[in-house]
C-alpha atoms as one frame of an Amber mdcrd trajectory, in Angstrom:
protein
  -9.323   0.749  15.598  -5.626  -0.802  15.506  -3.667  -0.477  12.165  -0.409
  -2.690  11.847   2.372  -0.858   9.652   5.081  -3.273   8.936   8.078  -2.018
  10.042  10.816  -3.476   8.151  11.992  -0.650   5.125  10.533   2.392   4.416
   8.870   5.175   6.218   6.992   2.926   8.346   6.952   5.599  11.273   5.300
   8.280   8.862   2.135   5.780   8.517   2.183   5.049  12.034   2.257   8.866
  12.759  -0.455   9.386  10.037  -2.855   6.704  11.502  -2.080   8.493  15.245
  -2.746  12.071  13.805  -6.192  10.368  12.483  -6.980   9.448  16.649  -6.470
   6.057  15.902  -3.862   3.010  17.480  -0.870   2.150  15.259   1.395  -1.055
  16.333   4.661  -1.549  14.545   4.519  -5.487  13.029   8.094  -6.974  12.750
   6.554 -10.455  13.955   3.537 -12.623  13.788   2.224 -11.713  17.092   2.176
  -7.875  16.202  -0.808  -8.720  13.823  -2.497  -9.784  16.830  -5.823  -7.936
  17.367  -4.998  -5.358  14.269  -8.141  -4.218  12.378  -6.182  -3.324   9.118
  -2.553  -3.475   7.707  -0.256  -0.905   5.787   2.691  -2.253   3.611   5.104
   0.720   3.331   7.790   1.451   0.528  10.971   0.006   0.548  12.732  -2.279
  -1.777   9.588  -4.761  -2.872  12.280  -7.698  -3.100  13.815  -7.175   0.320
  10.320  -7.226   2.218   9.035 -10.035  -0.144  12.056 -12.124   1.783  11.731
 -10.614   5.253   7.995 -11.506   5.210   9.106 -15.286   4.447  12.059 -15.036
   7.288  10.037 -13.569  10.096   7.419 -15.829   8.888   4.589 -12.935   8.476
   3.844 -14.393   5.009   1.289 -16.616   5.766  -0.349 -14.517   8.737  -0.821
 -11.515   6.875  -2.528 -13.910   4.025  -4.937 -15.537   6.800  -5.945 -11.987
   7.932  -6.480 -11.172   4.115  -8.641 -13.954   3.538 -11.078 -12.876   6.728
 -11.509  -9.589   5.603  -8.837  -7.515   6.958  -8.261  -4.314   4.635  -4.431
  -3.975   3.697  -3.066  -0.857   2.309   0.151  -0.903   0.079   2.112   2.185
  -0.687   4.910   1.833  -3.622   6.524  -1.717  -2.938   3.669  -1.993  -0.766
   1.693  -1.923  -4.122   4.092  -4.673  -5.817   3.696  -7.274  -2.968  -0.396
  -7.020  -3.382  -0.126  -7.753  -7.088  -0.439 -10.957  -8.158   1.810 -10.342
 -11.042   5.205  -8.532 -11.372   5.947  -8.216 -14.992   9.546  -9.881 -15.238
   9.891 -10.786 -11.576   9.226 -14.132  -9.642   9.914 -12.766  -6.113   7.718
 -13.089  -3.171   4.594 -11.375  -2.999   1.541 -11.350  -0.810  -0.277 -11.087
  -4.591  -3.995 -10.441  -3.183  -4.824  -7.956  -6.456  -5.754  -8.724  -9.537
  -3.302  -6.513 -11.523   0.150  -6.448 -13.031   2.518  -3.880 -11.688   5.890
  -2.605 -13.318   8.384  -2.177 -10.873  10.089   1.344 -11.213   7.783   2.377
 -13.802   8.558   6.058 -13.831  12.207   5.271 -13.764  15.157   5.164 -11.290
  15.821   7.385  -8.331  16.811  10.487  -9.857  13.728  10.510 -11.988  11.061
  10.441  -8.949   8.922  13.247  -8.930   5.618  15.076  -7.584   2.393  15.686
  -8.833  -0.810  17.384  -7.634  -3.402  14.133  -8.601  -6.717  13.819  -9.035
  -8.077  11.225  -6.592 -12.038  11.529  -6.602 -12.260   9.186  -3.633 -10.786
  11.392  -1.148 -12.228  14.835  -2.319 -11.978  17.268  -5.463  -8.791  19.187
  -3.956  -6.121  17.682  -5.934  -3.608  15.356  -3.666   0.001  16.552  -3.841
   1.582  12.916  -4.129   5.144  11.838  -3.993   6.516   9.100  -6.774   9.983
   7.264  -5.799  11.117   4.852  -7.915   7.549   4.496  -8.335   5.993   0.832
  -9.934   2.467   1.146 -11.936  -0.513  -0.998 -12.739  -0.108  -1.860 -16.334
  -3.132  -4.555 -16.646  -5.641  -5.173 -14.249  -8.762  -7.615 -14.283 -12.259
  -5.880 -14.049 -12.681  -6.439 -10.769 -10.269  -3.512  -9.703 -11.287   0.124
  -9.416  -8.815   2.738 -10.750  -8.638   5.741  -8.510  -6.097   7.748  -9.673
  -3.760   7.959 -12.756  -0.428   9.679 -13.913   0.209  10.225 -17.474  -2.680
   7.312 -18.142  -0.806   5.081 -16.083  -2.641   3.675 -13.352  -0.958   4.718
  -9.597  -4.105   4.209  -7.176  -6.195   1.539  -7.346  -9.054  -0.549  -4.877
 -10.081  -4.389  -4.985 -12.306  -5.086  -2.254 -10.472  -4.606   0.958  -7.260
  -4.003  -0.665  -5.473  -0.620  -1.586  -2.727   0.092  -3.346  -0.836   3.754
  -4.239   2.002   4.080  -6.342   3.273   7.258  -4.363   4.148   7.965  -0.870
   0.972   9.724   1.031   2.731   9.317   4.043   5.347  11.809   3.075   3.113
  14.693   2.937   1.083  16.117   5.864  -2.344  15.722   3.746  -3.795  12.617
   5.595  -6.485  11.926   2.817  -5.756   8.482   1.892  -4.999   7.515   5.202
  -8.523   8.660   6.285  -9.827   6.956   3.540  -8.212   3.748   4.108  -9.214
   3.899   7.746 -12.994   4.277   6.207 -12.293   1.197   4.735 -11.566  -0.581
   7.777 -14.435   0.929   9.642 -16.572  -0.549   6.985 -15.098  -3.586   7.542
 -16.031  -3.954  11.377
């Protein structure tokens, strides 16, 4: 499998290394031709407004939407979750808008209020996942077709809708590859 990792901001190298540790090919995506032959796409964290503007500037917004329409699985982490949302509360910033969710940016507070927590994610196994939250968003509202995969203080921090997977935390900043492995399983099921 060949996974494209949007390489504009955030810990894209760590996402790439996680995919490679799992034995698959990862390519950095900065321009539309980098999306050629990808089987899945990861949108890392960073500053969602800036990433949205860069997606437009480098003409990636439409090609990614076209791949999504073909069923290519896409995972967004932190800012990536925001970009996957159809509704960003209090913002009209550029977005991909694939998932029927409303997200709250910086939902757990500012940078200094970042935290780590052991998270129950039944979809990846019974052992809790040590999750890193940095200026994390959360899902405030969602349509019934969106599945909740994890919550913190009753706030949804991981959700899936069809071929889209959104995480408010940073799975790439741990050595636990189970979230990436789950995403690769989604990709494999789509081949």
